[in-house]
C-alpha positions, -999 to +999 in steps of 0.1 A: +572+182+281+550+163+269+523+188+264+546+215+253+553+191+226+520+180+215+507+222+211+540+227+192+527+204+167+495+213+169+497+251+167+531+267+174+520+302+166+496+298+192+512+280+209+542+304+212+516+336+217+503+321+248+535+315+265+543+347+259+514+362+268+517+341+304+552+343+310+549+384+307+520+397+321+482+382+310+453+397+329+417+392+328+397+417+306+391+444+332+403+450+368+395+416+390+431+405+392+438+443+407+402+439+426+415+401+447+450+415+450+437+440+469+411+421+486+431+386+490+462+401+510+453+381+543+438+353+535+448+315+531+470+318+504+448+296+480+422+298+451+402+278+432+386+295+401+361+276+378+361+293+343+391+305+334+421+312+303+458+306+311+466+340+301+430+357+312+415+348+348+405+363+379+428+354+400+459+354+376+476+381+401+480+360+432+512+350+424+521+334+457+489+312+457+485+279+453+456+272+429+433+250+410+416+264+375+391+241+363+375+248+328+349+223+304+373+228+275+402+202+271+421+228+245+421+251+274+430+228+297+461+215+280+471+251+269+475+259+306+495+227+320+521+236+289+521+274+300+515+279+338+536+273+367+534+243+388+521+260+418+485+258+396+464+230+389+446+228+356+418+201+358+393+195+329+360+189+338+326+204+327+309+213+357+277+204+374+259+207+413+268+165+412+309+174+409+313+208+419+318+200+454+345+179+454+360+204+435+353+234+456+368+217+482+404+207+464+418+230+493+408+224+533+410+263+540+399+286+507+411+317+501+393+329+471+369+308+453+357+324+415+331+315+396+328+329+359+314+301+336+289+322+320+258+299+329+251+282+362+272+305+383+244+313+410+232+276+418+271+270+418+282+298+443+249+287+461+263+249+464+300+262+476+294+292+496+287+271+531+326+260+525+333+297+537+356+310+513+377+345+530+368+362+494+341+350+466+344+365+430+315+357+408+299+369+374+272+384+374+249+390+339+247+430+342+218+422+311+193+416+342+193+446+356+183+448+392+162+420+383+162+397+412+166+367+390+186+339+378+185+312+349+172+282+362+200+252+368+203+231+337+233+208+338+246+212+301+236+244+299+250+265+271+243+300+265+246+294+225+223+272+227+200+287+251+192+320+231+214+333+203+220+365+217+245+351+242+228+372+271+208+344+288+228+325+316+242+334+352+223+359+376+219+397+382+237+413+406+211+416+430+204+376+427+240+373+437+244+399+464+207+383+480+222+350+479+254+359+494+239+383+521+220+353+534+254+336+541+269+366+558+289+381+529+291+414+518+294+432+489+324+446+483+340+452+447+323+458+410+346+454+382+348+482+361+337+469+332+304+459+349+318+417+348+320+404+382+309+408+418+337+403+452+320+396+483+335+390+519+328+383+551+302+409+571+336+414+597+358+421+574+373+452+573+360+466+538+330+491+529+300+475+523+282+482+483+246+490+482+244+465+445+222+485+436+242+520+435+269+495+428+256+483+392+271+486+360+260+477+329+283+453+311+308+477+289+320+453+266+288+432+260+277+468+251+310+481+229+303+441+207+262+444+204+262+481+202+233+482+223+224+487+261+215+463+295+181+476+286+177+466+248+196+432+260+171+427+288+139+432+259+156+407+239+152+377+266+128+388+294+104+366+282+129+338+287+127+314+315+139+328+354+143+320+390+129+345+413+153+344+440+138+370+464+118+356+484+081+371+482 
């Protein structure tokens, strides 16, 4: 109850808004939760999600799963501890390659791994994919188009600092698909708003998608900025990238 009391003192209106939203059905900004509900039917009932909001996170529809939610923002984590059920653990941590290994192996058998941190997403997935989650959800950056690139790893990555647009972060759909393909995973779904990719093991009973054909621009980013992915790419293409495909 101390978490609730803290929030009532600090911002009662905000607390009650998010409490109601959490109890009556928060959702991600697109269809990520519905996709995971479909894909994760027969997997271990556990998830780890990096980057979340208590009422908008990808695994929110997995209501019979135990989960670990990790975010670097202490306010987000305090709110999560106040409003989320006890089967979900919220942990405040600024994630780096030095600490993500222990967080990613929180459960002996992992059903869903979700990474949406607007920064080192590619490198974090690379570090954790060896733990063999049953389903992978990872953000991709549609601004990068089909270029097989990711931003270089930076332990203190902040996309607002890296470029004023906020469009320089993460990896492209082809970069993420190449990484997963190297480890025996296939692309099986893309969120309708063009924000997240979903992968399953090659032997899973899901149809494999071609990342080139499945690519979608980020509908929310395009709407907010009044631009297209091609325009966005022109703004950031001069910055440093890592090409992750073999030459």
